[in-house]
C-alpha positions as CSV (number, residue, x, y, z in Angstrom):
1,M,-41.2,94.4,-47.1
2,F,-37.6,94.1,-48.2
3,D,-36.5,97.6,-49.4
4,Q,-32.8,97.7,-48.4
5,Q,-31.3,95.6,-51.1
6,D,-28.4,97.0,-53.2
7,S,-30.0,95.4,-56.3
8,G,-32.6,98.3,-56.4
9,N,-35.5,95.8,-56.1
10,I,-38.3,96.0,-53.6
11,S,-39.8,92.6,-52.5
12,F,-42.9,91.9,-50.5
13,G,-45.6,89.3,-49.9
14,V,-49.2,89.6,-51.0
15,E,-52.2,87.4,-50.2
16,K,-55.4,87.1,-52.4
17,N,-58.2,84.6,-51.9
18,G,-56.2,82.9,-49.3
19,E,-53.1,82.4,-51.5
20,K,-49.8,83.9,-50.8
21,R,-47.4,85.2,-53.4
22,F,-44.0,86.8,-53.3
23,V,-43.4,89.9,-55.5
24,K,-40.1,91.2,-56.6
25,Y,-40.4,94.7,-58.2
26,A,-37.9,97.0,-59.9
27,G,-38.7,100.7,-60.7
28,A,-38.9,102.3,-57.3
29,N,-36.0,103.9,-55.6
30,T,-34.7,101.8,-52.7
31,I,-32.7,102.9,-49.6
32,H,-29.5,101.2,-50.5
33,A,-29.6,100.7,-54.2
34,S,-26.2,100.6,-55.9
35,V,-27.8,101.1,-59.4
36,N,-30.4,103.4,-60.7
37,S,-34.0,102.2,-61.3
38,N,-33.5,101.7,-65.1
39,I,-30.7,99.3,-64.6
40,A,-32.6,97.6,-61.9
41,I,-35.5,97.1,-64.2
42,Q,-33.2,95.8,-67.0
43,N,-31.5,93.3,-64.6
44,L,-34.9,92.0,-63.4
45,K,-36.2,91.5,-66.9
46,Q,-33.1,89.6,-67.9
47,S,-33.5,87.3,-64.9
48,V,-36.8,85.9,-66.3
49,P,-35.3,83.3,-68.5
50,L,-33.0,82.1,-65.7
51,Y,-35.9,81.1,-63.5
52,Q,-37.6,79.5,-66.5
53,E,-34.6,77.5,-67.8
54,L,-33.2,76.7,-64.4
55,K,-36.5,75.6,-62.9
56,H,-35.8,73.1,-60.1
57,P,-37.4,71.8,-56.9
58,N,-34.7,73.6,-54.8
59,L,-35.3,77.0,-56.6
60,V,-38.1,79.4,-55.9
61,N,-40.9,79.1,-58.5
62,L,-41.6,81.9,-60.9
63,L,-45.3,82.1,-61.7
64,E,-45.6,85.2,-63.9
65,H,-43.9,88.4,-64.8
66,F,-45.1,91.7,-66.4
67,E,-44.4,95.3,-67.1
68,T,-46.0,98.1,-65.1
69,K,-46.1,101.8,-65.9
70,Q,-42.9,102.6,-64.1
71,G,-41.2,99.2,-63.6
72,Y,-41.3,95.4,-63.9
73,A,-42.6,92.7,-61.5
74,L,-41.9,89.1,-61.0
75,I,-44.4,86.9,-59.0
76,F,-43.3,83.8,-57.2
77,N,-45.0,81.0,-55.3
78,W,-44.7,81.9,-51.6
79,F,-42.1,80.1,-49.5
80,S,-42.1,80.5,-45.7
81,G,-38.3,80.6,-45.4
82,E,-35.9,83.1,-43.8
83,T,-32.8,84.3,-45.6
84,L,-29.6,83.2,-43.9
85,H,-28.1,86.7,-44.4
86,N,-30.6,89.1,-42.9
87,H,-28.1,91.9,-42.8
88,W,-30.7,94.8,-42.4
89,E,-31.9,93.4,-39.1
90,F,-28.8,91.4,-37.9
91,P,-25.6,93.0,-39.3
92,P,-22.4,91.3,-38.2
93,P,-21.5,90.4,-35.5
94,D,-25.2,89.9,-34.5
95,K,-25.7,87.7,-37.5
96,Y,-23.4,85.2,-35.9
97,E,-24.2,85.7,-32.2
98,H,-27.8,87.0,-31.8
99,P,-30.4,84.1,-31.0
100,G,-32.9,85.8,-33.2
101,S,-30.7,85.7,-36.2
102,S,-31.7,83.2,-38.9
103,F,-28.1,82.3,-39.5
104,Y,-27.3,81.8,-35.8
105,R,-30.4,79.5,-35.5
106,F,-29.3,77.6,-38.6
107,K,-25.8,77.0,-37.2
108,Q,-27.5,75.5,-34.1
109,L,-29.2,72.8,-36.2
110,S,-27.7,69.3,-36.2
111,V,-24.9,68.6,-38.6
112,K,-27.2,66.1,-40.3
113,K,-29.7,68.8,-41.2
114,R,-27.1,71.2,-42.3
115,L,-25.4,68.6,-44.5
116,K,-28.9,67.8,-46.1
117,S,-29.3,71.6,-46.9
118,F,-25.9,71.8,-48.4
119,R,-26.6,68.8,-50.6
120,Q,-29.7,70.5,-51.9
121,I,-27.6,73.5,-52.9
122,L,-25.1,71.3,-54.7
123,E,-28.0,69.4,-56.5
124,F,-29.3,72.7,-57.9
125,H,-25.9,73.9,-59.0
126,V,-25.1,70.6,-60.8
127,H,-28.4,71.3,-62.6
128,V,-27.1,74.9,-63.2
129,E,-23.8,73.5,-64.7
130,K,-25.6,71.0,-66.9
131,N,-27.5,73.8,-68.4
132,D,-24.4,75.7,-69.2
133,Y,-24.7,78.5,-66.6
134,V,-22.4,79.9,-64.1
135,A,-23.5,81.1,-60.6
136,I,-22.8,84.9,-60.2
137,D,-23.5,86.5,-56.8
138,F,-24.6,83.2,-54.9
139,Y,-24.1,83.6,-51.2
140,D,-25.9,82.9,-48.0
141,G,-28.3,85.7,-48.7
142,S,-29.5,83.5,-51.6
143,I,-30.6,80.8,-49.2
144,L,-34.0,80.6,-47.7
145,Y,-34.6,78.1,-44.9
146,D,-38.0,77.2,-43.3
147,F,-37.2,76.2,-39.7
148,S,-40.8,74.8,-39.2
149,T,-40.4,72.2,-41.9
150,D,-36.7,72.0,-42.5
151,R,-37.0,72.8,-46.1
152,L,-34.6,75.0,-48.2
153,K,-35.1,77.1,-51.4
154,I,-32.6,79.1,-53.4
155,C,-33.6,82.6,-54.5
156,D,-32.1,85.6,-56.3
157,I,-30.3,84.0,-59.2
158,D,-30.7,87.2,-61.2
159,L,-27.1,87.5,-62.1
160,Y,-26.3,83.9,-63.2
161,R,-25.0,83.9,-66.8
162,K,-24.7,81.5,-69.7
163,K,-21.2,80.1,-70.5
164,P,-18.8,81.1,-71.8
165,F,-18.7,84.1,-69.5
166,Q,-15.8,86.4,-69.0
167,N,-15.1,88.8,-66.1
168,L,-15.2,92.2,-67.8
169,M,-15.7,94.1,-64.5
170,G,-12.6,93.5,-62.4
171,R,-14.3,93.0,-59.0
172,M,-17.5,91.2,-59.9
173,W,-20.9,91.3,-58.1
174,G,-21.0,89.2,-55.0
175,S,-20.0,88.7,-51.4
176,S,-16.2,88.5,-51.1
177,R,-16.7,85.7,-48.6
178,F,-17.9,83.5,-51.5
179,M,-15.8,84.8,-54.5
180,S,-12.9,83.1,-56.2
181,P,-9.8,85.0,-57.3
182,E,-10.9,85.0,-60.9
183,E,-14.0,87.0,-59.8
184,F,-11.6,89.9,-59.0
185,Q,-9.4,89.6,-62.0
186,L,-10.3,91.4,-65.3
187,N,-10.7,89.2,-68.4
188,E,-10.6,85.9,-66.5
189,Y,-13.2,83.3,-67.5
190,I,-15.9,82.3,-65.0
191,D,-16.6,78.7,-65.3
192,E,-17.2,75.2,-63.6
193,R,-14.2,75.7,-61.4
194,T,-15.4,79.1,-60.3
195,N,-18.7,77.4,-59.3
196,V,-16.7,74.8,-57.4
197,F,-15.0,77.5,-55.4
198,N,-18.3,79.2,-54.6
199,M,-19.8,75.8,-53.5
200,G,-16.7,75.2,-51.3
201,C,-17.2,78.6,-49.6
202,T,-20.9,77.7,-49.1
203,A,-19.8,74.4,-47.3
204,F,-17.5,76.4,-45.0
205,C,-20.3,78.9,-44.3
206,L,-22.9,76.3,-43.4
207,I,-20.8,73.6,-41.8
208,G,-17.7,75.5,-40.7
209,S,-16.7,79.1,-40.7
210,D,-17.0,81.6,-43.7
211,S,-14.0,83.6,-42.2
212,N,-11.8,80.8,-40.9
213,H,-11.3,77.7,-43.0
214,S,-9.3,75.7,-40.4
215,F,-10.4,72.3,-39.3
216,E,-11.0,73.6,-35.7
217,H,-14.1,75.4,-37.0
218,W,-15.4,72.5,-39.0
219,D,-18.3,70.4,-37.8
220,A,-18.5,67.4,-40.2
221,G,-15.3,65.2,-40.0
222,R,-11.9,65.2,-41.6
223,E,-12.9,63.6,-45.0
224,L,-15.6,66.3,-45.9
225,Y,-13.2,69.0,-44.6
226,E,-10.5,68.0,-47.1
227,I,-13.0,67.9,-50.0
228,A,-14.3,71.4,-49.0
229,L,-10.7,72.6,-48.7
230,K,-9.8,71.3,-52.2
231,A,-12.8,73.2,-53.6
232,V,-11.5,76.5,-52.3
233,E,-8.0,76.2,-53.7
234,K,-6.8,79.6,-55.0
235,D,-5.1,77.8,-57.9
236,R,-8.1,76.9,-60.0
237,D,-6.3,74.0,-61.5
238,K,-6.1,72.3,-58.2
239,R,-9.8,72.4,-57.6
240,Y,-12.4,69.9,-58.7
241,S,-13.1,70.3,-62.5
242,S,-16.9,70.7,-62.0
243,V,-19.6,71.0,-59.4
244,E,-20.7,67.5,-60.4
245,E,-17.3,66.0,-59.6
246,F,-17.2,67.9,-56.3
247,Y,-20.8,66.6,-55.5
248,T,-19.9,63.0,-56.5
249,E,-16.9,63.1,-54.1
250,W,-18.9,64.8,-51.4
251,K,-21.7,62.1,-51.5
252,K,-19.0,59.4,-50.7
253,W,-18.6,60.7,-47.3
254,S,-21.7,62.7,-46.4
255,K,-24.5,61.2,-44.5
256,G,-26.7,64.2,-44.7
């Protein structure tokens, strides 16, 4: 049971006739919800086309969705992965230091395995980009990793939006560790270069440090470091123009 999300959703697993499913439900008040249940229901309903239009092998698979008397439910295929940001059980600094933390265990994997995982994330976001969407609120809590099979899935794309998309909030939804300057600036456009910044932050999170982008904390060689560093330029015009361009350059040097 996951009931401490600020989204206002409750998530849990169910099993019927030997088949497991993952349920995401909006309509019940959760412990740390930052929105009321009506907004949570609306957000969950609006996410359905995202999972349908952005269907991909590296994304959790939506099977069905339906309205209930007091809320709305999404049913997914079960994936035996752990989120890399299990903040309710391992808040920082335990996230980075405790042997039981999924993030700590992920960082103990070989560089080759971590590079493979990051490439899968890039592949999905090239797909997102080609379908004219921008990634909103993607962070390490959106990554599920199955340590028994070394497989990865992306979840919680509920706030991804169709382009063109403009920041009408000021500080947008998301983890500041993964957010570009334009995601804090009212009326800025959120686009491919924003996605590039987000993917660069993801690279540092998985292969370096999400709080210190120096080379001393990087595990994968100078060439990939320079590519990731370009992706997180504060000046958007100095970044790669798209996730596809970033990925193309990354593949030249990545052996993951």
